[in-house]
N, C-alpha and C positions, 0 to 999 in steps of 0.2 A: 573473549573480550569481556571485561567486567566494568560495572559502574562503580560509583563511590562506595556503595554498600557491599561491594565484592559479589554482587549478583550478576547474572548474565545480562548484557545490554538488551533492552527491549526496544525494538525498532519497528515503526509503522511505515509502510511504503504506500504511496498513493500517486495518482496522476496517470496511471496506466489503465488499460482496459481489463486485462485478465492475466493471471498466472495460474496454471501454466499457459504459455502462449499457444494459441491455436495454430494449426499448420499455415494458414494464410497470413498470420502475423508473426512468423518466426524471425522477422527482421525488425529492426527499429527498437522503439522504446520497450515493447513487451519482452522482447528477447533480452534486452539489457537488464531490465528489472528482474527477470527470472534468474539470469546468471548471477547478478549481484546478490539477490536473496539467498540463493543456494550456497554461494561462497561464504556469506555471513553466517549461515547456519553451521557450516563446516567449522567455522572459527569459534563457535560456541554462543552465538547470539540467538536471541529469541525474535524471530522475524514474522510479522503479520503483513500480508499484502491485502489491501482493500480493493477488491474486484468490483467492477460495475455490474449491477444486476442486468441480466439479459445478455451480457457478453460471455459470462462463464457458463459452465454446465450446471451450476447450482448444487451439485451433489457432493463435490469434494469439500472437505473441511480442512484438509491438510495435503500438502504436496511435497514429498521428500524433506519433511521437517519444517516446511514453511507453512504457517497458519494462513488460511484463506478466509477472509471476512467479506461477505457481500455487503455493499452499501447501496442505498436507494439511488436511482438514476432516473431523471426525466428524459425519456427517449424522444426528444425533439431536437431537430438540427440546431446546433449552436448552444444547446443547454446541457447535453449529456455530460461533457467533461466538467463544466462548472458545477453542476449539481452534485455529481458523484464526488468531486473533490471537496465540496462544502461539507457533505455528510461524513466523508472519511476524515476530514480535519476535526470535526466535532467529536466523532467517535475516538479519534486518537488523542485529542486534548483531555478527555476524561478517562482514557485507558491506562494511564500510568506509564506511558512510554518515555524512554530516555531520549529518543531521537524520532522526529517525524521527518521522513525523507520525501520531499516533493520531486517528481520526475518530469515536470514541464513548467517552464517559467511563467507562462500565462496563468496557470492555476495557482501560482504563489500569491495571488490576491488574497487568499484565505489564510495565509501564513500567520497573520496577526492573532487569529483565534488560537492557534496552537501555542504561540509564544506567551499568551496570557496564562497558560496552565502548565508550562514546562518548568 
C-alpha cells in the first residue's frame, strides 16, 4: 500500500496496551491490533504500535516487522488509557504518519490533535 508520494503508508496504532499481546490478553483489542498490524506489514505498510509503558516488556523495538514505540502512561485507575493515548496521539501527530488508527472509541477524544497535523 502506497501513499500519494508512492512511499509505503506509515500507520500509527494506539489505544491498546501492548503488542505483542501477552498470554493473558490474547483475546480482545490487543489480539485484534496485533493481527491487523502484522497483516498491514505483510501488505507493505510501515506500522508503529504505541505500547503503554509498564504493559510491555520494554525490550522489544520491533516485532515481526511492526515497530514498537513505548509511550508514557500514568498508572492510576482511570488514567492509564487516557494518558497513554494522549501521548501516543502527540507522538503520532509529529511523526509524519499517513494514518493514525485509534482502537477504542473513548480514546478518540484526542483525535482532534492528530487531525491538526495530518
